[in-house]
Steps between C-alpha positions, in 0.01 A plus 500: 500500500671534166552230237767642269532423132683188393869577529547494126255443223558234242765237463721452801275696730446399862147496641432666835375255762366577848451215743282452809580208736224382736426199717164328549411316816253298293432507129134496386364175364287645224384819334693779330732774613515835317805726484384862466736778393338842550680729252504875560625564145698350212702648216257630240657393171663171596345352816674190637416137446532322836561138594347410837645172630389303805721206597600441138155549344509808273225720358568793266299820494517807275435813704279783378649820356532762769450875520764587242686714754787433742345728763378213718852356522623828643234536766191637326296191579170663409617518137542125460263261324412216739449143379496148644698195392372165625639149464299202625680183613364169621543449874710197404784745424522599866683275742548467870832657592704729273342661192641738240306764303689692233406779257712551189486786247541305177475793260383857478557787737419574863204451734426650841290301747319589820464151639567131437241264646427131500144382554512139622226248599359518848722336761832585331734618772841673489793380709850635560728446199772234546730584208877456521693797642688549173414451133724556200350572158651436157830688456543725194804637321400837347750704293657663809875537548672574833861614537673364814873537566574554135302197386174498309220272620146426390232560761273202575175606662328272747145565628466404868204501735570511875209415732684535832720764655798645305793262457850502347569269205779401263434512127723360228471448126713240326849638430440812706583621850288450812275801562371581848135617494248609762155351446219720628146385568295479181585479130834632375760443232867438575793477260781250452797551267596267218762511222379638168443256217534501122243226452180389677570318827312381808639653819444320832401723794507413872368691800568391860324636810427351842670176402279451193629515142267582213604445138395626162627552145518814289506493120768744388546619141768734363414863572600831351638796687211733440469878501144614570414861416212623718335807347301670778220715360156632564233395254368824358123462476366849436169468679440130560551480876434866585386814325759624251585804712555276802717263298717793397554602863572138596766479230660826619515351849656182361776707337568688825514171691732351239739792538505441877579129452771579246670721758453245780658215301782688328761308705346156433673261261436625144256218417282586802485879467146621448382572147158615385309499173200736460412284194357780284585870489152639573560548873864599442382784275274652764742420784776705340262786421398534864829407668714754682842562340655281770262210441534531124878480522484207743276313257714573196811410698349162588426442132857591401632263767287213368289480816179606325433361156300708255322320220397670180124436478266753660271224629388143437332563169251303295731548205261370234266791576773743398538654158866533386544853632362402841754217523772759442355716776520208746873569524468877451547589867802267524665674207430844646630398842818369338551832320439699819712293740743297290362178652516198271167313498575188302252251650124454494266309731145392432292307750166321523417552131525185282603591146662797328473640149804442278541871427606557861844360420619767252361767735698361793817447300492846345440644848825345620346195671704180477315278750137426590391314815158340457290383793152395386202409710537154651188349347208729416427490126864463398464207261834322464708811571699361794519149361648627174743763632540468877876506579590470130693819426506614138599789281179641358578624150302794362277476190770666288768263629718800585440514876484250785435502873608228743185380679449276803158391619530390861369145538321569828322810370517833679287395800685196636543661841149642535426213737770604745835668544827319447643393835777278362610358167323166527234584244774609261698180562196285416447698184861450393455124539200520272694701241786249501265205461316683221812547289554872563838567332643788705632553854338842535131575545283809540232512771248777559442594865178692564325476837168605647307467176471765233651841579697316769771668710873447550594212729735629773595143595620384159860628529543309828359182346742524207795590722434212738436250221821588318692477828360151555529367145768562241253404225241579381596862538207737543547844349265794547516650154360749254404369155814657353720308743312174448489521121853626443643226724305236312577641156872521569512127574229353279404759238653299216277201587168685518263437207355776283123509454279696263126552499211661680439397862129551442342627824212343692346777707430782256147376433411625847514857370166434332339494845528880483459528125384862490799631694735272309372650174541852642859423599586343164354801320702731726820312414425529128415869543833562674686340211312724257564806714871425515517454123299817434719697738805403293320585171330823604705631791861386464616748764471451879347164588307450830679180595393510866135532404518200268684298765227578753230393254677175414536429873120491532473262204764271649338493845166396354664211308696389809406146598295571814144465368273528799554451871573165663130470588344660194342168396391379842384843628447724197287761674710576810647848534862386468434330167312803367769736623774297338311495171431874511875565507572243229227650282641848561827401331314439173285812533800718579692351207203590281491858627873558466517347153219723373666806645833415335333432167327838521828672579676323214246629247436842653715682246285392203153520653265776395295700748123453517262218417452548128686248285609612154815296459686235689838332494502121499827385656672164451751407773591170333811451290298404189219669304153414625142497376217490748171627634497836680207587728413860594296557818178698507161477333540517123162349422324678212778757454593378151869518595765425243863424584776585251851362501840669464447524124166678543298206372214360711560170682250233611312609812188419699306622802482207743201398711671667797506832314876487453650567158722225356724534196775300333851644520726338240877465489580735787880524492718332764586715804309779336151625425246598239261796505128442445225762474133479592238687298155465352416266218455139412753221551653363178378185333688183602441128532290478816493249781166321525314327782165323513351224712790299638748590224749783457756556221723748326702457180762298685327293773166327554367393840198302620368467855356178642145597603492234773814610690614835361840356408654573159405197296668607176799718413625521142731720298363647178578290194556185706269216598728399790309493827713637787270373777532147636157395629581140590509566878369857535222691322746767390742776590447720806300219661413575865584228755450527876665272757354500850770381739832361383394203287462591132348171380144630457505872419174693470408712197298817463129504427338552160609843372320780325686640199436858394659745260688772688708685239345503154793610283614601251840545676432308822254218545450283806275232643406512869460158661333509843422211732479371851813320611598303812720710723372821340200725535523554125737408218536736203719422199542740211650386167620795295643547150640815339489553124845453349661339806603134502429420861196426715445680831340327799370705793390272787336654805438283806268651760648273763293357782644524850621141549718421803574137416777378269401550137641549154377674185643381168454612141586227250652566156510171306672598174509270199854549372642156410871486575492852636732639764369705793725787605456715809620859488660549841733778620823488297419149378284296265407173670371182338303302759679178601792563261620818677382425852724375779406192698291551811 
């Protein structure tokens, strides 16, 4: 049996109550009775809190978190996580005769139970129930309007329980007509009609059957005539529920099914005609590449007709992992598809992910996107995302202030209907009551409709539900809509009232990318390499540009940074074949991005490369828009070769053979978007002010650094000519301090063991200290602190040889700076963000 979620969460919500009536021939005199609820599974992120009530005595129980999947709800009972809920009552609560046991979902989501038992003292004996043939519950007046004979009425809903055979009854609400109803055996809800009201009133309700009249009262408040836009979409999880290749095929099938349903419902009322949202364009891209000409035209025709909505993002991205150019590529396929087909793609959808980098807004706006529908996760690590922005539409203004996108975060998240399909509009009606009581200012609302869990399919029954609901009720009107239809309708009526908001919606989930740190680093390097290759192509080869090859490489980068990080069971079953197979494909995105980026970089520089291995001269290129000075490292073994590097003017420059054998030299003032030629010959490097390192101290002419011998953190950082200490040691031993959190509670982090500090690079150009230690969560922790002569910055190279830990954990590196009155600024894509000052609520 299924215990659904509370009808609505928060203020105005109505708990779900299930009641069992039973009769005892004789109540026990002493002892205890135990109510046992055997749960097959519960919702993983937000399991319900239940009230178990026996004859007025109530006990509350918080259920355990379930499997984290909806599979059990839809028949895969072996995938559930079983648990027991018990409530013990004194036998005094039982009575001879009629007894009532009720279970109420007070808060949280769903539960599924195998059995409900009561263990009573010996001698307790059941008898036949002697309840009245008819019971009437408390009437309600939800925001439902009915049109009858040209007159508008409010519907008054009356719950009725019939214990005997079916019977006819008369139902009437005060001021309304008599309604004839047929009462079937069991629990049901019937409706009376009452005049609408402009102020709160109490409406008397009477029901007469078999010569008996039952009475009740409904509290009626003024109601709006709502329009509810239902946006029916899959949730595009590229690999979470199935292997990525299987997900792609599933999504192709969903599109084919959607096209069938569009054709089948073309003669339905406009609000009930089927519409489908693939959510991202990943599956659309491959669908169109493989489609026959007929299927391709059918798909594009459905888009032109507004039956399929295309949204500009390629997938549900972890946007804070993206460098600026990658953000631009998120809408690259949408822009190309628009050029090829003439289709306007002016909306974006993002689901599950809580938080989005501010630089996404100028990218969307400059890609032609006016609207963004946001459907975050319902509760897993989302902070105050939904509380701050759920059903509070706003114009999100870009960092420059020149662009804006109208955004709406749906208050019920993207997964509201994961617990079951919509069979009528009752859940919507309850939600509208909650919105009205909560001060929601509009008479339009957006609702995401996604069934069957992640990568869920189209619902063939939804058009009939909407058609039948709208035929029964004049308001609220349910509309199956694309985001463009929902947003444009809302903006036309309320756009002038919508607030404008600036700031970074700092994301929550991007830290998970560190769970695959090596591949994440490979992917980030590939993205940077692609940017360099694109710049070098324009500098060195301004002729034909291999756009398709760059697009294919960026696609791999994007797919690695897409939000699906591991399979649904990667934590609970990390070694099963499905989890490993899913990860192999995810990993391959980063590795392929690496391969393609290297190939493109080689092609970009092919025209200036010399043949053979001997190096006599080299061109140092600067793809930035300002002159740069920095360290250049040449591969190979230069140890003992007495190599000297000369600059463009023929004069020798500072150089040094590193401990790795590589040759490092200082390239100074390399011109913007240009290059400088350096030659390599025999001879000594010129004299210059060297960098020095000894013991736990390292310094050049500009910076001095000391290492804490107990922890390996940087205990002192000073600029030359200043006594100001830049390290705050009041709460931490220094900068780059290692902290490990086992589990989710950060109150007592663990530190690394006592380090050994050795000299790695001895100068004169490059000097570094190597700090090695044991560390919780790692097989080994290595930190290198490096200074270059003549450069005013310190380089930190941290290497974590990570232990294979399957439990929740966190690795942190603390940087407690001593800058009184200082302002922290984060360099994010297309924006500079000051924490707190430039961050949105949530």
